[in-house]
C-alpha positions as CSV (number, residue, x, y, z in Angstrom):
1,M,17.9,25.9,23.1
2,G,18.9,29.4,24.2
3,V,21.4,30.4,26.9
4,G,20.0,30.4,30.4
5,K,20.4,32.9,33.3
6,V,22.1,32.7,36.7
7,Y,20.9,34.3,39.9
8,L,23.6,34.7,42.4
9,V,21.4,34.7,45.5
10,G,22.3,35.6,49.1
11,A,20.3,33.2,51.3
12,G,20.8,35.1,54.5
13,P,22.4,33.9,57.7
14,G,20.6,30.6,58.2
15,D,17.0,31.2,59.2
16,P,15.1,30.5,56.0
17,K,12.7,33.3,56.6
18,L,15.5,35.8,56.4
19,I,15.9,35.4,52.6
20,T,14.8,38.5,50.6
21,V,11.7,38.5,48.5
22,R,13.7,38.8,45.3
23,G,15.9,35.9,46.4
24,L,12.9,33.7,47.0
25,E,11.4,34.6,43.6
26,A,14.7,33.5,41.9
27,L,14.8,30.3,43.9
28,R,11.2,29.4,43.0
29,R,11.6,30.0,39.2
30,S,15.0,28.2,38.8
31,D,15.5,24.9,36.9
32,A,18.6,24.1,38.9
33,I,19.7,25.0,42.5
34,V,23.4,25.1,43.3
35,Y,23.8,25.3,47.1
36,D,26.0,24.8,50.1
37,R,25.2,24.0,53.7
38,L,25.4,27.6,54.9
39,A,22.3,28.3,52.8
40,G,19.4,27.2,55.0
41,P,18.4,23.6,53.9
42,Q,14.7,24.4,54.4
43,L,14.9,26.9,51.6
44,L,15.2,24.0,49.1
45,G,11.6,23.2,49.9
46,Q,10.7,26.4,48.1
47,A,12.2,25.2,44.9
48,R,10.1,23.6,42.1
49,A,9.5,19.9,42.6
50,D,11.3,19.2,39.3
51,A,14.3,21.5,39.9
52,E,17.7,19.9,39.9
53,R,19.4,20.3,43.3
54,I,23.2,20.2,43.3
55,Y,25.1,20.3,46.6
56,V,28.6,21.8,46.4
57,G,29.4,22.1,50.1
58,K,31.4,19.8,52.4
59,R,30.1,16.4,53.5
60,P,31.8,13.8,55.7
61,D,32.2,11.5,52.6
62,R,33.7,14.2,50.3
63,H,35.6,17.4,50.2
64,T,34.2,20.8,49.2
65,M,33.9,21.3,45.5
66,K,36.6,23.7,44.5
67,Q,35.5,27.3,43.6
68,E,36.8,26.8,40.0
69,E,34.6,23.7,39.6
70,I,31.6,25.6,40.9
71,N,32.3,28.4,38.5
72,R,32.4,26.0,35.5
73,L,29.3,24.2,36.8
74,L,27.3,27.4,36.7
75,V,28.5,28.1,33.1
76,R,27.6,24.6,32.0
77,L,24.1,24.7,33.5
78,A,23.4,28.1,31.9
79,L,24.7,27.0,28.5
80,E,22.2,24.1,28.7
81,G,19.5,26.7,28.7
82,K,18.7,26.4,32.4
83,T,17.7,29.1,34.8
84,V,20.1,28.6,37.7
85,C,20.0,29.8,41.3
86,R,23.4,29.8,43.0
87,L,22.3,29.9,46.7
88,K,25.0,31.2,49.0
89,G,24.9,31.8,52.7
90,G,24.7,35.4,53.9
91,D,25.3,38.0,51.3
92,P,27.1,36.9,48.2
93,T,29.3,40.0,48.0
94,V,30.6,39.7,51.6
95,F,33.4,37.1,51.4
96,G,31.1,35.0,49.1
97,R,33.4,35.0,46.1
98,V,30.6,36.1,43.9
99,G,33.0,38.2,41.8
100,E,34.8,35.1,40.6
101,E,31.5,33.4,39.6
102,A,30.1,36.5,37.9
103,E,33.3,37.2,36.0
104,L,33.3,33.7,34.3
105,L,29.6,34.1,33.5
106,K,30.3,37.4,31.9
107,Q,33.2,36.0,29.9
108,N,30.8,33.3,28.5
109,G,28.1,35.7,27.6
110,I,25.7,34.5,30.3
111,A,23.2,36.8,31.8
112,Y,23.3,37.0,35.6
113,E,21.8,38.9,38.5
114,I,23.3,39.5,41.9
115,V,20.6,39.3,44.6
116,P,21.9,40.7,47.9
117,G,21.3,38.8,51.1
118,I,21.3,39.7,54.8
119,T,24.9,39.3,55.8
120,S,25.7,37.2,58.9
121,A,28.0,40.0,60.1
122,I,24.9,42.0,61.0
123,A,22.1,39.4,61.5
124,V,24.0,37.0,63.7
125,P,24.9,39.6,66.4
126,A,21.3,40.9,66.2
127,Y,20.0,37.4,67.1
128,A,22.3,37.5,70.1
129,G,21.0,40.8,71.2
130,I,24.0,42.8,69.9
131,P,23.4,45.8,67.6
132,V,26.5,46.5,65.5
133,T,26.0,50.2,66.0
134,H,24.6,52.3,68.9
135,R,24.2,56.0,69.3
136,D,26.3,56.2,72.5
137,L,28.7,53.3,71.9
138,A,29.6,52.9,68.2
139,S,28.7,55.0,65.1
140,S,30.5,52.7,62.6
141,F,31.6,49.2,62.1
142,S,34.1,47.2,60.0
143,I,33.8,43.7,58.6
144,V,37.0,41.8,58.4
145,T,37.9,38.2,57.3
146,G,39.5,36.1,60.0
147,H,39.9,33.0,57.9
148,E,43.4,33.4,56.6
149,S,46.7,32.3,58.3
150,P,48.4,34.8,60.6
151,D,51.0,35.8,57.9
152,K,48.2,36.3,55.3
153,L,46.1,38.3,57.9
154,D,49.1,40.6,58.4
155,R,49.4,41.1,54.7
156,S,45.7,41.8,54.1
157,I,44.9,43.7,57.3
158,Y,46.5,46.9,58.3
159,W,46.2,46.3,62.0
160,D,47.4,49.8,63.0
161,K,44.6,51.3,60.9
162,V,41.8,48.7,61.4
163,T,42.0,48.4,65.2
164,N,40.6,51.8,66.0
165,A,39.0,52.8,62.6
166,T,35.5,52.0,63.7
167,G,33.7,51.5,67.0
168,T,32.7,47.9,66.2
169,L,34.9,45.2,64.6
170,L,33.3,42.1,63.1
171,F,35.4,39.2,62.1
172,L,34.0,36.4,60.0
173,M,35.4,32.9,60.0
174,G,38.0,33.7,62.6
175,V,37.4,31.4,65.6
176,A,40.6,29.4,65.0
177,K,42.6,32.7,64.9
178,I,40.9,34.4,67.9
179,G,44.1,34.4,70.0
180,Y,46.1,36.1,67.2
181,I,43.3,38.6,66.4
182,S,43.0,39.6,70.1
183,E,46.8,39.9,70.4
184,Q,47.0,42.2,67.4
185,L,44.1,44.4,68.5
186,I,45.6,44.9,72.0
187,K,49.0,45.5,70.5
188,H,47.6,48.3,68.3
189,G,45.6,50.1,70.9
190,R,42.5,48.3,72.0
191,S,42.1,47.9,75.7
192,P,42.4,44.3,77.0
193,D,39.1,44.9,78.7
194,T,37.3,45.5,75.4
195,P,34.2,43.2,75.3
196,V,34.2,40.4,72.8
197,A,31.4,38.0,71.7
198,L,31.5,35.0,69.6
199,V,28.1,33.9,68.2
200,R,28.1,30.4,66.7
201,W,25.5,29.2,64.1
202,G,23.6,32.4,64.6
203,T,19.8,32.4,63.7
204,R,19.7,28.6,63.8
205,A,18.7,26.2,66.5
206,E,22.4,25.6,67.4
207,Q,23.0,29.3,68.1
208,E,25.4,29.7,71.0
209,T,27.1,32.8,72.3
210,L,30.4,33.2,74.3
211,V,31.3,36.5,75.8
212,G,34.6,37.7,77.2
213,T,37.3,40.3,76.7
214,L,40.2,40.6,74.4
215,E,42.4,39.5,77.3
216,D,40.5,36.3,78.2
217,I,38.5,35.3,75.1
218,E,41.0,32.8,73.7
219,R,41.1,30.9,77.0
220,K,37.3,30.8,77.1
221,V,37.1,29.6,73.6
222,I,39.5,26.7,74.4
223,E,37.8,25.8,77.6
224,A,34.4,25.8,76.0
225,N,35.7,23.9,72.9
226,F,33.9,26.6,71.0
227,E,34.0,25.7,67.3
228,P,33.3,27.5,64.0
229,P,31.3,28.8,62.2
230,A,30.9,32.0,64.3
231,V,30.9,35.8,64.0
232,I,33.3,37.6,66.3
233,V,32.1,41.0,67.6
234,V,34.6,43.3,69.2
235,G,33.5,46.6,70.9
236,E,31.3,48.2,73.5
237,V,28.1,47.2,71.7
238,V,28.7,43.7,73.2
239,R,27.5,45.0,76.5
240,Q,24.0,45.6,75.0
241,R,23.5,41.8,75.0
242,E,22.7,41.8,78.8
243,T,19.5,43.8,78.2
244,L,18.7,43.2,74.5
245,R,19.0,39.4,74.2
246,W,15.6,38.2,72.9
247,I,15.4,35.0,71.0
248,E,17.3,33.0,73.6
249,D,14.5,33.9,76.1
250,K,11.8,32.3,74.0
251,P,10.5,28.9,75.2
252,L,11.5,26.8,72.2
253,F,14.9,28.4,71.6
254,G,17.5,25.9,70.6
255,C,14.9,23.3,69.6
256,R,14.7,22.0,66.0
257,I,11.4,20.3,65.4
258,L,10.6,18.1,62.4
259,V,7.1,18.9,61.0
260,T,5.7,16.0,59.0
261,R,2.3,17.4,58.0
262,A,1.4,17.9,54.3
263,R,3.1,20.9,52.8
264,S,-0.3,22.7,52.4
265,Q,-1.0,22.4,56.1
266,A,2.5,22.6,57.6
267,S,2.7,26.4,57.7
268,E,0.4,26.8,60.7
269,L,2.4,24.5,62.9
270,A,5.7,25.7,61.6
271,G,4.7,29.3,62.1
272,K,3.8,28.7,65.8
273,I,7.1,26.9,66.4
274,D,9.0,29.8,64.9
275,E,7.2,32.4,66.9
276,L,8.2,30.6,70.1
277,G,11.8,30.6,69.1
278,G,12.1,27.1,67.8
279,E,13.2,26.1,64.3
280,A,10.7,24.2,62.3
281,Y,12.1,21.7,59.8
282,E,9.4,20.9,57.3
283,F,9.5,17.4,55.8
284,P,6.1,16.6,54.4
285,T,5.3,12.9,54.6
286,I,1.8,13.0,53.3
287,E,0.2,14.5,50.3
288,T,-3.5,14.6,49.6
289,R,-5.0,14.5,46.1
290,P,-8.5,14.0,44.7
291,Q,-9.7,10.5,44.5
292,Q,-8.3,8.8,41.3
293,N,-10.1,5.5,41.2
294,P,-12.8,5.7,38.4
295,G,-15.2,3.5,40.3
296,R,-15.0,5.6,43.4
297,V,-15.2,8.9,41.4
298,E,-18.4,7.6,39.9
299,R,-19.7,6.7,43.3
300,I,-18.9,10.2,44.6
301,G,-21.0,11.8,41.8
302,A,-23.9,9.4,42.5
303,A,-23.9,10.1,46.3
304,L,-23.8,13.9,45.8
305,A,-26.6,13.7,43.3
306,E,-28.8,12.5,46.2
307,A,-28.2,15.7,48.3
308,E,-31.8,16.1,49.4
309,T,-31.9,12.6,51.0
310,Y,-29.3,13.2,53.8
311,D,-30.2,14.0,57.4
312,W,-26.5,14.4,58.5
313,I,-23.2,15.5,56.9
314,I,-20.4,14.4,59.2
315,L,-17.0,15.9,58.6
316,T,-14.0,14.7,60.6
317,S,-11.1,16.8,59.2
318,V,-10.3,20.1,57.4
319,N,-9.3,18.0,54.4
320,G,-12.7,16.4,54.4
321,V,-14.3,19.9,54.2
322,E,-11.9,21.0,51.5
323,F,-12.4,18.0,49.2
324,F,-16.2,17.9,49.9
325,F,-16.6,21.4,48.4
326,R,-14.2,20.6,45.6
327,W,-16.3,17.6,44.5
328,L,-19.5,19.7,44.9
329,E,-18.0,22.1,42.4
330,A,-16.7,19.4,40.1
331,N,-20.2,17.8,40.0
332,R,-22.1,21.2,39.9
333,V,-24.0,20.4,43.0
334,D,-25.5,23.4,44.8
335,I,-24.9,23.2,48.6
336,R,-28.5,24.4,49.1
337,R,-29.7,21.0,48.0
338,F,-28.5,19.7,51.4
339,H,-31.2,21.9,53.1
340,R,-32.5,18.9,55.0
341,A,-29.2,17.9,56.6
342,S,-27.5,19.0,59.8
343,F,-23.7,19.4,59.9
344,A,-21.5,17.8,62.5
345,A,-17.7,18.5,62.7
346,V,-14.8,17.0,64.7
347,G,-12.5,19.7,66.1
348,P,-12.6,23.5,66.0
349,K,-10.4,23.6,62.8
350,T,-12.9,21.5,60.9
351,A,-15.7,23.7,62.2
352,E,-13.8,26.8,61.1
353,A,-13.3,25.4,57.6
354,L,-17.1,24.8,57.4
355,Q,-17.9,28.3,58.7
356,A,-15.5,29.9,56.2
357,R,-18.0,28.5,53.6
358,G,-21.0,29.9,55.4
359,I,-22.0,26.8,57.4
360,V,-22.1,26.7,61.2
361,A,-21.7,23.2,62.5
362,D,-24.8,22.0,64.4
363,V,-22.8,19.5,66.5
364,L,-19.2,20.0,67.7
365,P,-18.0,17.6,70.5
366,E,-15.9,18.9,73.4
367,K,-13.2,16.3,72.7
368,F,-11.8,16.3,69.2
369,Q,-12.1,12.6,68.1
370,A,-14.6,10.7,66.0
371,E,-15.6,8.6,69.0
372,H,-16.6,11.6,71.0
373,L,-18.5,13.0,68.1
374,L,-20.7,9.9,68.2
375,E,-21.4,10.6,71.9
376,S,-22.5,14.1,71.1
377,L,-24.7,12.9,68.2
378,K,-26.5,10.0,70.0
379,S,-29.3,12.0,71.5
380,R,-30.1,13.5,68.1
381,L,-29.8,10.4,66.0
382,V,-32.9,8.5,64.9
383,S,-32.9,5.0,63.4
384,G,-33.6,5.2,59.7
385,Q,-31.8,8.5,59.2
386,K,-29.2,8.9,56.5
387,A,-25.7,10.2,57.0
388,L,-23.0,11.2,54.6
389,L,-19.3,10.8,55.6
390,P,-17.0,12.7,53.2
391,R,-13.5,11.5,54.2
392,G,-10.2,10.2,53.0
393,D,-9.1,6.8,51.9
394,L,-7.3,6.1,55.2
395,A,-10.1,7.1,57.5
396,R,-10.8,4.7,60.4
397,K,-13.9,2.5,60.1
398,Q,-15.1,2.8,63.7
399,L,-17.4,5.8,63.2
400,P,-19.4,4.4,60.2
401,K,-19.5,1.0,62.0
402,E,-21.1,2.4,65.1
403,L,-23.5,4.6,63.1
404,K,-24.8,1.6,61.2
405,A,-25.2,-0.2,64.5
406,L,-27.5,2.6,65.6
407,G,-29.7,2.1,62.5
408,I,-28.3,5.0,60.5
409,E,-27.9,4.5,56.8
410,T,-24.3,5.6,56.3
411,V,-22.7,6.6,53.0
412,E,-18.9,6.7,53.1
413,L,-17.1,8.6,50.4
414,D,-13.4,8.4,49.9
415,L,-13.0,11.9,48.5
416,Y,-9.2,12.0,48.5
417,E,-6.2,9.8,48.6
418,T,-3.3,10.2,51.1
419,V,0.0,9.4,49.4
420,L,3.7,9.6,50.1
421,P,5.1,12.7,48.3
422,V,8.4,12.8,46.5
423,V,10.6,14.8,48.7
424,Q,14.2,15.7,47.7
425,D,16.0,16.2,51.1
426,E,19.4,14.8,51.4
427,L,20.1,16.7,54.6
428,L,17.5,15.2,56.9
429,P,19.2,11.9,57.5
430,E,22.4,13.8,58.2
431,L,20.7,16.0,60.7
432,L,19.2,12.9,62.4
433,R,22.6,11.2,62.6
434,E,24.1,14.4,64.2
435,G,21.3,14.6,66.8
436,A,20.3,17.9,65.3
437,I,16.6,17.1,65.3
438,H,15.2,17.2,68.8
439,I,11.4,16.6,68.3
440,V,9.3,15.1,65.6
441,T,5.7,16.0,65.4
442,F,2.9,13.6,64.1
443,T,-0.6,14.9,63.4
444,S,-2.0,11.6,62.0
445,S,-1.1,7.9,61.9
446,S,-0.2,8.3,58.2
447,T,2.4,10.9,59.0
448,V,4.1,8.3,61.2
449,T,4.1,5.4,58.8
450,N,5.0,7.6,55.9
451,L,8.0,9.1,57.7
452,F,9.4,5.5,58.1
453,A,8.6,4.9,54.4
454,A,10.3,8.1,53.3
455,L,13.4,7.4,55.3
456,R,13.6,3.9,53.7
457,Q,13.2,5.5,50.3
458,A,16.2,7.7,51.2
459,G,18.3,4.6,51.7
460,I,17.9,4.2,55.5
461,D,17.7,0.5,56.4
462,D,16.6,1.1,60.0
463,P,14.6,4.3,60.4
464,L,13.9,3.5,64.1
465,A,17.6,3.5,64.9
466,L,18.0,6.8,63.1
467,L,15.1,8.3,65.2
468,E,16.5,7.1,68.5
469,G,16.9,10.0,70.8
470,V,14.3,12.1,69.0
471,E,11.2,12.9,71.1
472,A,7.9,12.1,69.5
473,A,5.0,14.5,69.8
474,C,1.6,13.1,68.8
475,I,-1.5,15.1,68.4
476,G,-3.8,12.3,69.7
477,P,-3.9,8.8,71.3
478,V,-4.6,7.0,68.0
479,T,-1.5,8.6,66.4
480,A,0.5,7.9,69.5
481,M,-0.5,4.2,69.3
482,T,0.7,4.0,65.7
483,A,4.0,5.7,66.7
484,E,4.5,3.4,69.7
485,G,3.6,0.4,67.5
486,L,6.6,1.2,65.3
487,G,8.9,1.5,68.3
488,L,9.0,5.2,68.9
489,K,8.8,6.6,72.4
490,V,6.0,9.1,72.7
491,T,6.9,11.7,75.3
492,I,4.7,14.6,74.2
493,A,0.9,14.3,74.1
494,P,-1.5,17.3,74.2
495,K,-4.6,17.5,76.4
496,E,-6.6,18.6,73.4
497,A,-6.0,17.1,69.9
498,T,-5.4,20.4,68.2
499,I,-2.3,22.2,66.7
500,D,-2.5,24.7,69.6
501,G,-2.6,21.9,72.1
502,L,0.3,20.1,70.4
503,V,2.5,23.2,70.5
504,Q,1.6,23.9,74.2
505,A,2.5,20.3,75.0
506,I,5.9,20.8,73.3
507,V,6.5,24.0,75.3
508,D,5.6,22.3,78.6
509,R,8.0,19.4,77.8
510,R,10.9,21.8,77.1
511,R,10.2,23.7,80.3
512,E,10.2,20.4,82.2
513,L,13.5,19.4,80.7
514,L,15.0,22.8,81.6
515,R,13.8,22.4,85.2
516,Q,15.4,19.0,85.4
517,S,18.6,20.2,84.0
518,R,18.8,23.1,86.5
519,T,18.1,20.7,89.4
520,I,20.9,18.3,88.3
521,N,23.4,21.2,87.9
């Protein structure tokens, strides 16, 4: 086995979408991911399913792995022939100790690549509406560590030169030393009235900004119990925040939402949440795969071979459409053989999936449930007709039961199976314990039951207790019944059972809570 390669990747400031294209490529191709908490946890979902994930950050039950241990770990993994992604928050060259890691790799003859990332020094202020430079206010900036003790800061920082060297000063990891930093800057020539901003957990749902001056910022930090990690911005550019703040004005700002849809479908919902300023945390609880049972596979082939005999093709989900056409292809059945059949669809997304394949649904109910589809169909159904229902193995039996009661010969096909995927996510239980997940979304009953199953697989004895305090958002009444049956309190239900309707219901709920908060205060 040959020697592997190590990618030293900057993950960006926290928002997983701020990683570079090159960084994402390295992450996706690696056999092992070595990461800490400052690297957005959702990025791990981009890794290969079989990739080894090694956490080297700090947890309540153990101390941070020492830098020397991390260095040796990277060498060991590479010498085992693995491609390794060392995922670091921000940019690896800005106080990221990448030099120490690269140096040991070089000594051991291991190939490596440094992949720059967006540094939190620039991105975090930007997310608070503070540009680090401005044509009229600051033409330069400095990035300074604030992590050391005061005596070390005095040895590593030439305060008399740094204080007025640039228009904007950016201190990383300096919240605990804010009083001393302010004191030194005033002492060496900065006005006590100089604006200061501290931006905590910038680009994430927990983002919080505190603004003051060099004279009063220490008092404000103490009064607000403002804790790290945060970027400290000193300079006139801080005043820009009053007019340039942007993400905080979005309706879902500060809200982390757990998305439980299948990974192949989660991007639509997650994207809408992100656009509205929320943070989507994807944790797929279902995975769809083609039917595996030999007897059912044979039955699918036989049913499709009778294409000319159907009067109706009734599709109740996008997955139903996708797998219907997959099986047509697998069995070499030409769609034109269904020339006799009319197509009915539940919901606009199902209809769109059909239309993408050149078929316009003949029947589309106003309400997007199987029961309402039957109401729309009744006037066109004739006893003795034959209907094909291409669905999944967990589909409810009410629709075929009622069709048969109306004298319709109904052929049900379980085209796909819905299973619990293997998800490696050690951080979700921790986020739930910390109250860092605010809403969980469910788009089907199986997403509800599988979330409970996944949490139990992760070692959680009582998933309901862990989900206490998390608002449940359910796409429709059947899903809500399943959630309530397991003890969850459903507080968000859309008027229309669509992804757009679900997102709007979440926005309405957040606005309602904001109004209530303002009334109380």
